[in-house]
C-alpha positions as CSV (number, residue, x, y, z in Angstrom):
1,M,140.2,179.4,183.6
2,K,137.9,182.4,183.9
3,K,134.8,182.1,181.5
4,Q,135.0,184.9,178.5
5,K,132.2,187.0,178.0
6,I,130.8,188.2,174.6
7,F,129.0,191.5,173.9
8,Y,127.0,191.9,171.0
9,R,126.1,194.8,169.8
10,Y,123.3,195.6,166.6
11,Y,123.1,198.5,164.6
12,R,120.3,200.3,162.2
13,Y,121.1,199.0,158.6
14,D,120.6,202.4,156.5
15,G,120.6,200.8,153.4
16,K,118.1,199.3,151.3
17,P,115.9,197.0,152.5
18,L,115.8,193.9,150.8
19,E,113.5,190.8,149.6
20,A,114.0,187.6,150.1
21,K,112.4,184.7,148.1
22,R,111.1,181.2,149.4
23,E,111.2,179.0,147.1
24,I,108.8,176.3,147.9
25,S,110.6,173.2,147.2
26,F,109.1,169.9,144.8
27,E,107.6,167.6,147.4
28,F,105.1,170.3,148.4
29,K,104.2,171.2,145.0
30,L,103.3,167.6,144.2
31,A,101.5,166.6,146.9
32,S,99.4,169.5,146.7
33,T,98.6,169.3,142.9
34,L,98.8,165.5,143.9
35,L,96.0,166.3,146.1
36,L,93.9,169.2,144.4
37,D,93.7,166.5,141.8
38,E,92.2,164.0,144.4
39,L,89.5,166.4,145.7
40,C,88.3,167.5,142.3
41,F,88.0,163.9,140.9
42,V,85.8,162.4,144.0
43,F,84.2,166.4,143.9
44,N,83.2,165.5,140.3
45,K,82.8,161.5,140.6
46,E,79.9,162.4,143.6
47,K,78.1,165.0,141.0
48,L,77.8,162.5,138.2
49,E,76.7,159.5,140.7
50,E,73.8,162.2,142.4
51,A,73.1,162.7,138.4
52,I,72.6,159.4,137.6
53,N,70.7,158.7,140.5
54,N,68.4,161.0,139.2
55,S,67.9,160.3,136.2
56,I,66.8,156.6,136.9
57,D,64.9,158.4,139.7
58,R,63.1,160.2,137.1
59,G,63.1,157.6,134.3
60,D,65.1,160.2,131.6
61,K,66.8,156.7,129.4
62,E,68.8,159.2,127.5
63,R,70.4,161.7,129.8
64,F,71.0,158.2,132.1
65,L,73.0,157.0,129.0
66,Q,74.5,160.2,128.5
67,L,75.7,160.4,132.1
68,S,76.6,157.0,132.2
69,E,79.1,157.3,129.0
70,A,80.5,160.2,130.8
71,Y,80.7,158.0,134.5
72,R,83.1,155.7,132.5
73,H,86.1,157.8,132.4
74,F,86.0,157.7,136.3
75,I,85.6,154.3,137.0
76,W,88.4,153.2,133.9
77,E,91.6,151.7,135.3
């Protein structure tokens, strides 16, 4: 039995070019949103902890009480 050969011929497409949109899957959207939320949460928490420590070092009781009130939202579970 002889092997069959296939020949392909390519022709230039003269029509209007097609634009395809690639939809990002739900899993990637969710994972990226959760990652960004976690990064923002950790960054804001670290900045707030740093500000609280600075207010303790300076002895600024009013600022400490204000920042500790805002910090409660980060440690609530």
